[in-house]
N, C-alpha and C positions, 0 to 999 in steps of 0.2 A: 504494500500500500504506500501511497505517497504521503509525505509529511505535510500537514496542514500549514505549517509555518512557511515551507518552501513554496507552496501553492500561492499563499498570500503575497509573498515577496515577488514571485514571478508575475502575478497579476498587477501588482503595483508598478513593476518595471515596465510591463507592456503598456499600461495606462499612461505613464509618463512619456514613453517613447512615442506613442500615437499623438498625444497632446503637443509634444515638442515638434514633431514632423508637421503637424497642422498649423502651428503658429509661426514656424520659421519664415515662410514666405511673407506672411503679414508683417512680422517684425522687420524684415529686410526692407520693406517699402515704407514703413512708418518711421523707422529710425533715421536720424539725420545722416545724410550721406557723408562719406569721408572726404575731407578737403583735398582738392587736387591742386596742382601747381597753378592752373589757370585761375582758380578761385582765391589763391593767396594774394594778399596785397604785396606790391613791390616794396623792397626795403628802401627806406628814405636815407639818403646819405647823411642827413642831419640827425638820424637816430643815435642815441647815446652809445649803444654797442657798436654801431657802424663807425662812429667817430673814434672810439677807443681802438678799434681794429684797423683803422685807416682804410675803410672800405671805399672803393670807387667803382662806378659802373663801367669804366673804360680802363683796362689794365695799362694801356699805353701812357696814361697820365700818372701812373705810380712809379715811373722810372726814377724819381727823386728819392724814393724810400730806400734806405740801405738794405732792407730784407728782400726787395723785389729782384727777381731773376727773369731775364728775357724769356718769353714763351709761357710764363705762368699766368693762368687765368682761372676763373671759377669752373669752367667747363672741364678742366683736367685736374681739379682738386678733389681729394678724397671726401671732403665734406659736402660737395655738390651732389644733390640727389636727383637732378633732372636727367632726362634721357639725352643721348647724343643728338645734336641738332636743335634742341630746345633753346629758345632765346632766353627764357627765364625758367628757373627751377628752384625747388626748396633747398635750403642749406641747413645742415645740422647746427651750425653756429648761430643762426638767426631763426629760431623756431617760430613758425606761423608766418614767415615772410618768404618771398621768393627773391632771388638775386639774379642779376644779369649774367649770362654765361660768359660774357667778355669782361666781366668785372674782376676785381682782385681785392684781397685784404691781407693784412699782416700775418694771419694764421694759415695762409696758404700751405698746403701739404700735398705734394704730387701723388696722384693715384698710382698704386702699385701695379 
């Protein structure tokens, strides 16, 4: 004979699984969508963090910075989260903001 406790546990599991499967599509449409780079505001060069890291939207203007190396820009930095060819993309150093792919900051670190 089967154990009544096992039967109850199995029924509870199946009930939860069915409810979860039924509510997943509804929750996916009702929950706020995950922010995309297109939705993120562009980083303002006057932002406090941007100023502290000497962020510029055009790497060619950073040549006066002693840490700047020719060819470095946001597009080839490990912190840049945009796809290749994107003009703007999210950056791990500036959460909730997108940076210009041709930009540069003092925390630049070349992608491996």
